[in-house]
Short mmCIF file of the C-alpha atoms (twelve columns), coordinates in Angstrom:
data_MODEL
# 
_entry.id   MODEL 
# 
loop_
_atom_site.group_PDB 
_atom_site.id 
_atom_site.type_symbol 
_atom_site.label_atom_id 
_atom_site.label_alt_id 
_atom_site.label_comp_id 
_atom_site.label_asym_id 
_atom_site.label_seq_id 
_atom_site.Cartn_x 
_atom_site.Cartn_y 
_atom_site.Cartn_z 
_atom_site.pdbx_PDB_model_num 
ATOM 1  C CA . UNK A 1  -0.063  0.261   0.002   1 
ATOM 2  C CA . UNK A 2  1.101   3.609   -0.342  1 
ATOM 3  C CA . UNK A 3  1.072   6.356   1.808   1 
ATOM 4  C CA . UNK A 4  0.459   10.062  0.961   1 
ATOM 5  C CA . UNK A 5  3.642   11.013  3.097   1 
ATOM 6  C CA . UNK A 6  1.539   11.592  6.286   1 
ATOM 7  C CA . UNK A 7  1.142   8.236   7.232   1 
ATOM 8  C CA . UNK A 8  -2.404  7.796   5.623   1 
ATOM 9  C CA . UNK A 9  -2.888  5.314   3.007   1 
ATOM 10 C CA . UNK A 10 -3.277  6.426   -0.347  1 
ATOM 11 C CA . UNK A 11 -6.206  5.257   -2.746  1 
ATOM 12 C CA . UNK A 12 -5.993  1.586   -3.612  1 
ATOM 13 C CA . UNK A 13 -5.279  0.984   -7.343  1 
ATOM 14 C CA . UNK A 14 -7.484  -1.861  -8.799  1 
ATOM 15 C CA . UNK A 15 -5.834  -3.604  -11.712 1 
ATOM 16 C CA . UNK A 16 -7.351  -3.783  -15.024 1 
ATOM 17 C CA . UNK A 17 -6.488  -6.089  -18.070 1 
ATOM 18 C CA . UNK A 18 -5.667  -5.023  -21.392 1 
ATOM 19 C CA . UNK A 19 -7.185  -7.939  -23.486 1 
ATOM 20 C CA . UNK A 20 -5.299  -7.169  -26.681 1 
ATOM 21 C CA . UNK A 21 -1.929  -7.630  -24.823 1 
ATOM 22 C CA . UNK A 22 -3.039  -10.785 -22.871 1 
ATOM 23 C CA . UNK A 23 -1.768  -14.044 -23.986 1 
ATOM 24 C CA . UNK A 24 -3.771  -15.972 -21.526 1 
ATOM 25 C CA . UNK A 25 -0.579  -17.581 -19.801 1 
ATOM 26 C CA . UNK A 26 -2.028  -17.486 -16.360 1 
ATOM 27 C CA . UNK A 27 0.892   -16.082 -14.276 1 
ATOM 28 C CA . UNK A 28 -1.541  -13.518 -12.934 1 
ATOM 29 C CA . UNK A 29 -3.921  -16.265 -11.831 1 
ATOM 30 C CA . UNK A 30 -1.180  -18.069 -10.147 1 
ATOM 31 C CA . UNK A 31 0.188   -15.267 -8.192  1 
ATOM 32 C CA . UNK A 32 -2.917  -13.527 -6.937  1 
ATOM 33 C CA . UNK A 33 -3.187  -13.973 -3.146  1 
ATOM 34 C CA . UNK A 34 -7.054  -13.554 -2.982  1 
ATOM 35 C CA . UNK A 35 -7.709  -15.738 -6.015  1 
ATOM 36 C CA . UNK A 36 -9.890  -12.950 -7.895  1 
ATOM 37 C CA . UNK A 37 -8.231  -13.278 -11.409 1 
ATOM 38 C CA . UNK A 38 -9.379  -16.207 -13.646 1 
ATOM 39 C CA . UNK A 39 -8.912  -17.148 -17.407 1 
ATOM 40 C CA . UNK A 40 -11.821 -16.720 -19.599 1 
ATOM 41 C CA . UNK A 41 -11.964 -18.357 -23.208 1 
ATOM 42 C CA . UNK A 42 -13.111 -15.952 -25.842 1 
ATOM 43 C CA . UNK A 43 -13.114 -17.799 -29.282 1 
ATOM 44 C CA . UNK A 44 -9.742  -19.406 -29.707 1 
ATOM 45 C CA . UNK A 45 -8.081  -16.828 -27.214 1 
ATOM 46 C CA . UNK A 46 -7.821  -16.958 -23.567 1 
ATOM 47 C CA . UNK A 47 -7.696  -13.595 -21.317 1 
ATOM 48 C CA . UNK A 48 -7.242  -12.793 -17.876 1 
ATOM 49 C CA . UNK A 49 -10.260 -11.382 -16.113 1 
ATOM 50 C CA . UNK A 50 -10.621 -9.560  -12.713 1 
ATOM 51 C CA . UNK A 51 -13.771 -11.021 -11.436 1 
ATOM 52 C CA . UNK A 52 -14.200 -8.838  -8.314  1 
ATOM 53 C CA . UNK A 53 -11.974 -5.719  -8.185  1 
ATOM 54 C CA . UNK A 54 -13.723 -4.334  -5.259  1 
ATOM 55 C CA . UNK A 55 -12.177 -7.342  -3.295  1 
ATOM 56 C CA . UNK A 56 -8.504  -6.303  -4.564  1 
ATOM 57 C CA . UNK A 57 -5.967  -5.815  -1.852  1 
ATOM 58 C CA . UNK A 58 -3.891  -3.692  -4.276  1 
ATOM 59 C CA . UNK A 59 -0.921  -5.639  -4.102  1 
ATOM 60 C CA . UNK A 60 0.269   -5.279  -7.570  1 
ATOM 61 C CA . UNK A 61 1.521   -8.952  -7.831  1 
ATOM 62 C CA . UNK A 62 -0.499  -9.638  -10.892 1 
ATOM 63 C CA . UNK A 63 0.974   -6.626  -12.958 1 
ATOM 64 C CA . UNK A 64 4.342   -7.285  -11.637 1 
ATOM 65 C CA . UNK A 65 4.295   -10.851 -12.781 1 
ATOM 66 C CA . UNK A 66 2.634   -10.284 -16.362 1 
ATOM 67 C CA . UNK A 67 5.265   -10.682 -19.013 1 
ATOM 68 C CA . UNK A 68 3.420   -8.711  -21.481 1 
ATOM 69 C CA . UNK A 69 2.552   -5.702  -19.272 1 
ATOM 70 C CA . UNK A 70 -1.264  -6.646  -19.993 1 
ATOM 71 C CA . UNK A 71 -2.197  -5.639  -16.435 1 
ATOM 72 C CA . UNK A 72 -2.088  -2.071  -15.380 1 
ATOM 73 C CA . UNK A 73 -2.814  -0.993  -11.658 1 
# 
């Protein structure tokens, strides 16, 4: 979590998936501590989907572990 310098926590950043970049590798699914990311099949392509962003802790592990920078926080 981030602070604003006064010790107060800043706003939580909820991740979003950039579908055009996502390869469906599943690394984000594997590292999400709250298990709120899953893979969804659209046609012949899999994409990561954040099922409940309001439950996200904002740790950023999904974005850090994405090899294609398909997740932004």
